[in-house]
C-alpha positions as CSV (number, residue, x, y, z in Angstrom):
1,M,103.1,75.8,109.2
2,H,100.9,74.1,106.5
3,I,101.5,74.6,102.8
4,T,98.3,75.0,100.8
5,N,97.7,74.9,97.0
6,K,94.4,76.6,96.5
7,Y,95.0,77.3,92.8
8,S,95.8,73.7,92.0
9,L,99.4,74.3,90.8
10,P,101.4,71.3,89.6
11,E,102.6,69.1,92.5
12,V,106.2,69.9,91.5
13,F,105.8,73.2,93.3
14,E,104.8,71.6,96.6
15,E,107.6,69.0,96.3
16,F,110.2,71.7,95.5
17,E,109.2,73.6,98.7
18,R,109.4,70.5,100.8
19,A,112.8,69.6,99.5
20,N,114.1,73.1,100.0
21,K,112.5,73.9,103.4
22,H,114.6,76.4,105.3
23,S,115.9,75.3,108.7
24,A,118.6,76.0,111.2
25,E,120.2,72.6,110.4
26,G,120.2,71.4,114.0
27,A,121.1,74.7,115.6
28,D,118.9,76.6,118.1
29,I,118.5,79.5,115.6
30,S,119.6,80.5,112.1
31,A,121.5,83.7,111.4
32,T,118.6,85.2,109.5
33,T,116.2,84.5,112.4
34,L,118.7,85.9,114.9
35,I,118.8,89.3,113.2
36,D,115.0,89.3,112.9
37,S,112.3,90.2,115.5
38,P,112.2,88.0,118.6
39,R,108.5,88.7,118.9
40,I,107.8,87.2,115.4
41,R,109.9,84.2,116.2
42,Y,107.9,83.6,119.4
43,L,104.5,84.0,117.7
44,K,105.5,81.7,114.9
45,D,106.6,79.0,117.4
46,K,103.4,79.5,119.5
47,H,101.0,79.3,116.5
48,N,102.9,77.1,114.2
49,D,100.1,74.5,113.9
50,S,97.6,77.1,112.9
51,L,99.7,78.9,110.3
52,S,99.4,78.3,106.6
53,I,100.8,79.8,103.4
54,D,99.7,79.1,99.9
55,I,102.4,77.9,97.4
56,S,101.3,80.7,95.1
57,D,102.5,83.3,97.7
58,M,106.0,81.7,97.7
59,A,106.9,82.7,94.1
60,L,109.8,85.0,95.2
61,S,111.1,82.4,97.6
62,I,111.1,79.8,94.9
63,L,112.8,82.2,92.5
64,G,115.5,83.0,95.1
65,T,116.1,79.3,95.7
66,A,116.4,78.6,92.0
67,V,119.0,81.4,91.6
68,H,121.1,79.8,94.4
69,K,120.9,76.4,92.8
70,V,121.9,77.6,89.4
71,L,124.8,79.7,90.7
72,E,126.0,76.8,92.9
73,E,126.6,74.9,89.7
74,G,129.0,77.6,88.5
75,A,131.2,77.6,91.6
76,K,133.7,75.1,90.3
77,M,136.9,77.2,90.5
78,P,139.8,76.4,92.8
79,G,139.5,78.0,96.2
80,V,135.8,78.8,95.7
81,I,133.1,77.3,98.0
82,A,129.4,77.5,97.4
83,E,126.5,77.1,99.9
84,K,128.6,76.3,103.0
85,R,126.9,76.1,106.3
86,Y,128.8,77.0,109.5
87,H,127.8,76.6,113.2
88,A,128.9,78.3,116.4
89,T,127.6,78.6,120.0
90,V,127.4,82.0,121.7
91,D,126.1,82.2,125.3
92,R,124.7,78.7,125.1
93,M,122.7,79.4,122.0
94,S,123.8,77.5,118.9
95,I,123.6,79.5,115.6
96,S,124.0,78.4,112.0
97,G,124.2,80.2,108.8
98,Q,124.6,79.2,105.2
99,I,127.0,81.3,103.1
100,D,126.2,81.5,99.4
101,L,129.7,82.0,98.1
102,I,133.2,82.0,99.6
103,S,136.1,83.1,97.4
104,P,139.7,84.3,97.7
105,Y,140.0,88.0,98.5
106,G,143.3,89.7,99.5
107,D,144.8,87.7,102.3
108,G,141.6,86.0,103.3
109,K,138.1,85.2,102.0
110,L,135.2,87.2,100.6
111,L,131.8,86.2,101.8
112,S,129.1,86.8,99.2
113,D,125.3,86.6,99.6
114,Y,122.8,86.5,96.7
115,K,119.7,88.7,96.9
116,T,116.9,88.9,94.3
117,V,115.5,92.4,94.6
118,R,113.5,95.0,92.7
119,A,115.2,97.9,91.1
120,F,113.3,100.3,93.3
121,S,114.8,98.8,96.5
122,L,118.3,99.6,95.2
123,Q,117.3,103.1,94.2
124,K,116.1,103.7,97.7
125,E,119.1,102.0,99.4
126,P,122.0,101.9,96.9
127,N,124.4,100.7,99.6
128,G,122.2,97.9,100.7
129,K,119.8,97.3,103.6
130,A,120.8,97.5,107.2
131,A,119.6,93.9,107.6
132,W,122.1,92.8,104.9
133,E,124.9,94.3,106.9
134,N,123.8,92.6,110.1
135,Q,123.4,89.2,108.3
136,L,126.7,89.3,106.6
137,N,128.6,90.2,109.8
138,V,126.9,87.3,111.6
139,Y,128.1,85.1,108.8
140,A,131.6,86.5,109.2
141,T,131.7,85.5,112.8
142,L,130.4,82.0,112.1
143,A,133.0,81.6,109.4
144,E,135.8,82.8,111.7
145,Y,134.7,80.5,114.5
146,N,135.4,77.7,112.0
147,G,138.8,78.8,110.9
148,V,138.1,81.1,107.9
149,N,139.9,84.4,107.7
150,V,137.3,86.8,106.5
151,S,138.6,89.8,104.6
152,G,135.5,91.1,102.9
153,L,131.7,91.0,102.6
154,E,129.4,91.7,99.7
155,V,125.8,91.3,98.5
156,I,125.3,90.3,94.8
157,A,122.0,91.8,94.0
158,I,120.1,90.2,91.1
159,I,117.4,92.7,90.0
160,R,114.4,90.7,88.8
161,D,112.6,93.7,87.2
162,W,115.6,95.5,85.6
163,S,115.1,97.0,82.2
164,A,117.1,99.2,79.8
165,A,114.2,101.6,79.7
166,G,114.5,102.2,83.4
167,L,118.1,103.1,83.0
168,E,117.1,105.8,80.5
169,R,114.4,107.2,82.7
170,S,116.3,107.7,85.9
171,D,119.9,108.6,86.9
172,D,119.8,106.5,90.1
173,Y,118.5,103.4,88.4
174,P,120.9,100.3,88.8
175,K,123.4,100.3,85.9
176,A,123.1,96.6,85.3
177,A,120.7,93.7,86.1
178,I,123.3,92.2,88.5
179,V,125.1,94.5,91.0
180,R,127.9,93.9,93.5
181,I,127.4,95.9,96.7
182,P,130.3,96.0,99.2
183,I,129.2,95.5,102.8
184,I,131.1,97.0,105.7
185,L,133.0,94.4,107.8
186,W,132.7,95.2,111.4
187,S,135.5,94.6,113.9
188,P,135.4,91.3,115.7
189,S,134.4,93.0,119.0
190,E,131.5,94.9,117.2
191,R,130.3,91.7,115.7
192,M,130.4,89.7,118.9
193,K,128.6,92.5,120.8
194,Y,125.8,92.5,118.2
195,I,125.4,88.7,118.3
196,K,125.4,88.6,122.1
197,D,122.8,91.3,122.2
198,R,120.6,89.4,119.7
199,V,121.1,86.2,121.6
200,E,119.9,87.8,124.8
201,L,116.8,89.3,123.1
202,H,115.9,85.9,121.6
203,S,116.5,84.1,124.9
204,K,114.0,86.3,126.6
205,S,111.5,86.5,123.7
206,S,107.8,86.3,124.7
207,E,104.5,87.9,123.8
208,E,105.8,91.0,125.7
209,S,108.6,91.4,123.2
210,V,108.1,94.5,121.0
211,C,108.8,94.8,117.3
212,T,110.8,97.8,116.3
213,N,110.2,100.1,113.4
214,D,112.8,98.2,111.5
215,D,111.2,94.9,112.3
216,T,107.8,96.1,110.9
217,W,109.4,97.9,107.8
218,A,107.8,101.1,109.0
219,S,107.7,104.0,106.6
220,T,107.5,107.5,108.0
221,T,104.8,110.1,107.3
222,T,105.7,112.6,104.6
223,W,104.1,115.6,103.0
224,A,104.0,115.9,99.2
225,V,103.6,119.2,97.3
226,H,101.4,118.8,94.2
227,E,101.1,121.7,91.8
228,F,98.1,122.5,89.6
229,T,98.1,122.7,85.9
230,K,96.8,125.8,84.0
231,A,93.6,123.8,83.4
232,G,93.1,123.6,87.2
233,T,93.8,119.9,87.7
234,M,96.3,118.7,90.3
235,K,99.4,117.0,88.9
236,K,99.7,113.4,89.9
237,R,103.4,113.6,90.4
238,A,104.6,115.6,93.4
239,S,107.0,118.5,92.9
240,R,108.8,117.7,96.2
241,V,108.2,115.5,99.2
242,F,109.1,116.6,102.7
243,S,109.5,115.0,106.1
244,S,107.4,117.8,107.8
245,N,104.3,119.7,106.9
246,Y,106.1,123.0,107.7
247,E,108.8,122.4,105.1
248,A,106.2,121.5,102.5
249,M,104.2,124.6,103.2
250,S,107.3,126.8,103.0
251,F,108.3,125.3,99.7
252,A,104.8,125.7,98.3
253,M,104.5,129.3,99.3
254,E,107.9,130.2,97.9
255,N,107.9,128.2,94.7
256,C,104.3,127.5,93.6
257,S,101.5,129.7,92.4
258,H,98.9,127.1,93.2
259,A,99.6,123.8,95.0
260,E,98.1,121.4,97.5
261,I,99.9,119.5,100.2
262,V,99.0,115.9,100.5
263,E,99.9,113.9,103.7
264,R,101.2,110.5,103.0
265,K,100.7,108.6,106.2
266,G,103.4,106.2,107.3
267,K,102.7,102.5,107.3
268,R,103.9,99.3,109.0
269,I,104.3,97.5,105.7
270,R,105.3,94.1,107.1
271,C,102.2,94.1,109.4
272,E,99.7,95.4,106.9
273,G,100.8,92.8,104.3
274,N,101.2,90.0,106.9
275,Y,104.7,89.5,105.5
276,C,105.6,88.2,109.0
277,D,102.9,85.5,108.7
278,V,101.6,86.2,112.3
279,S,100.0,89.6,112.2
280,E,96.6,88.2,112.9
281,Y,97.9,86.9,116.3
282,C,99.9,90.0,117.1
283,T,98.5,92.1,120.0
284,Q,101.0,94.9,119.2
285,W,99.7,95.3,115.7
286,R,96.1,95.0,116.9
287,N,96.6,97.7,119.5
288,E,98.2,100.0,116.9
289,Q,95.3,99.5,114.6
């Protein structure tokens, strides 16, 4: 993949990205790629020479890397390890993963992963994303393969757009700009089954592989009930949002004197925004369009 700089940003941005380029560090696959779509991985490998990204589109990646580097400087306490990479081989596929923070916890070690997120994402999923749970449990297995007794997992979410005003507006708004989210630690057998299943999928990846709804960050279609004001204008904010048109109609008839039901069509957010970097080469996305 080629890095462009169409807005003539200072060269330090390009050098920073080159120096901090993500890789599997000699392994066949990284933990973050293992939990992701085999189709996306295949298309990235196939079209690597044709892909490009502008440095201006990597602001969030740069911010995340900067957070990791700053917090690494603070990990000086006894028994605490920062940015430790582990390797393991499962079914002839070598896997690597870099753990942000390892610290004493009970009779073992707590594995922590830093995430820079928007407040809205935690309001939507206060217990964390499913991908975070998958990633941390892969890390747990890699660590245990290398002699670490893992007793807990967590995500430390750093909310980049947090504000005190948001806290006043909404009851489900994150209580602080940095939040610790406990992540469920699966049993060793559950973790190994998940890893083996992912290894098998990636071993067989091809253009025939299919991205799932989770892979494409698909949102479901919903129906919003918008009431009208006394002046006859439709309110911008929906009174309620439902997963079916029938539920929306029933609510409107029972609770509203004058309302309109607006269908909010589901989207494949990752594909539409090309957040996978390969949507232009994807026949699955082209066929769905």
